[in-house]
C-alpha positions in Angstrom: -139.6 144.8 103.2 -137.2 142.1 102.5 -134.9 141.2 99.6 -134.5 138.1 99.0 -131.7 136.4 97.1 -130.7 132.7 95.8 -128.0 131.9 96.8 -124.1 131.6 95.6 -123.9 130.0 92.1 -121.3 128.3 92.7 -122.4 126.6 95.9 -124.1 123.0 94.5 -127.3 123.1 96.5 -127.8 119.3 97.5 -129.7 116.3 95.0 -132.0 113.7 96.7 -131.2 112.2 93.3 -128.0 112.0 93.3 -127.7 110.3 97.4 -129.6 108.3 100.3 -131.7 110.5 102.5 -128.7 109.9 105.2 -126.3 111.7 103.2 -128.9 114.3 101.8 -129.1 115.7 105.2 -125.9 115.7 105.8 -125.4 117.1 102.1 -128.0 120.1 103.6 -126.4 120.5 106.9 -122.5 120.8 105.2 -124.5 124.0 103.0 -126.2 125.6 105.6 -123.0 125.8 107.4 -121.0 126.9 104.1 -124.0 130.3 103.0 -123.4 130.4 107.0 -120.1 131.2 107.0 -120.2 133.0 102.8 -123.0 135.7 104.3 -120.4 136.5 107.5 -118.0 137.2 105.3 -119.6 139.2 104.0 -121.2 140.5 107.0 -119.4 140.1 109.8 -120.4 142.7 112.5 -124.5 141.5 110.7 -126.5 141.5 113.6 -128.5 137.5 113.1 -126.2 137.3 109.7 -127.1 133.0 109.1 -129.8 132.5 111.3 -132.7 130.4 109.3 -136.1 131.4 109.4 -138.9 129.0 108.5 -142.9 129.2 107.8 -144.4 125.8 107.7 -145.8 125.2 103.7 -147.5 122.4 102.2 -146.1 119.0 103.7 -142.6 120.8 105.3 -141.5 124.2 105.6 -139.9 127.3 102.9 -136.8 128.4 104.5 -134.7 131.3 104.6 -131.6 132.5 105.6 -130.3 136.2 107.0 -127.9 138.0 105.6 -128.9 141.4 106.9 -131.4 142.9 109.2 -130.7 146.0 107.4 -131.3 146.3 105.4 -133.8 143.4 105.6 -132.0 140.7 103.7 -133.0 137.2 103.5 -131.5 134.0 100.9 -134.4 131.3 100.4 -132.6 127.8 100.5 -134.1 125.8 97.9 -133.3 122.4 99.2 -135.4 119.4 99.8 -139.1 120.3 98.2 -137.6 124.3 98.0 -141.2 125.9 99.2 -140.9 129.3 99.4 -143.2 131.7 102.0 -145.6 133.7 99.6 -145.7 136.9 101.9 -141.3 136.6 102.8 -141.1 139.8 100.9 -143.1 141.9 103.3 -141.6 140.9 106.3 -139.1 143.4 108.0 -136.6 143.2 110.6 -139.3 143.8 113.5 -141.2 140.4 112.3 -137.9 138.6 111.9 -136.6 138.5 115.3 -140.0 138.0 116.1 -140.2 134.5 114.8 -136.3 133.9 116.0 -137.0 135.1 119.0 -140.1 132.5 119.3 -138.1 129.4 118.0 -135.5 130.4 120.6 -137.9 130.1 123.6 -139.9 127.0 121.9 -136.4 125.4 122.0 -135.4 126.0 125.4 -139.1 125.0 126.3 -138.4 121.8 125.2 -135.1 121.6 125.6 -133.7 118.0 127.8 -133.1 119.4 131.0 -130.1 117.2 133.6 
């Protein structure tokens, strides 16, 4: 069973109301990078720390960043519409690893080849 956490309070979530969409996307990428750095400092040798898993929801995705595989800990990424997946707390390390492996296989399948 996964524990779900919010991001650290000192990290400000980007707001689309404060900027244009292109800048918002850049701010979201910086937020994810900063959160990954924070999690890696907390758990530098943890498997998959900082990787993101997503679940299709509504018109987007519910996204979570891995903080720890053992115990299973995820940080909810409240970006965009901030969708959350209602069953994420039931996920275990095997489920998350399966999602990561699937995403990597799909990325490889659809990557441009020289």
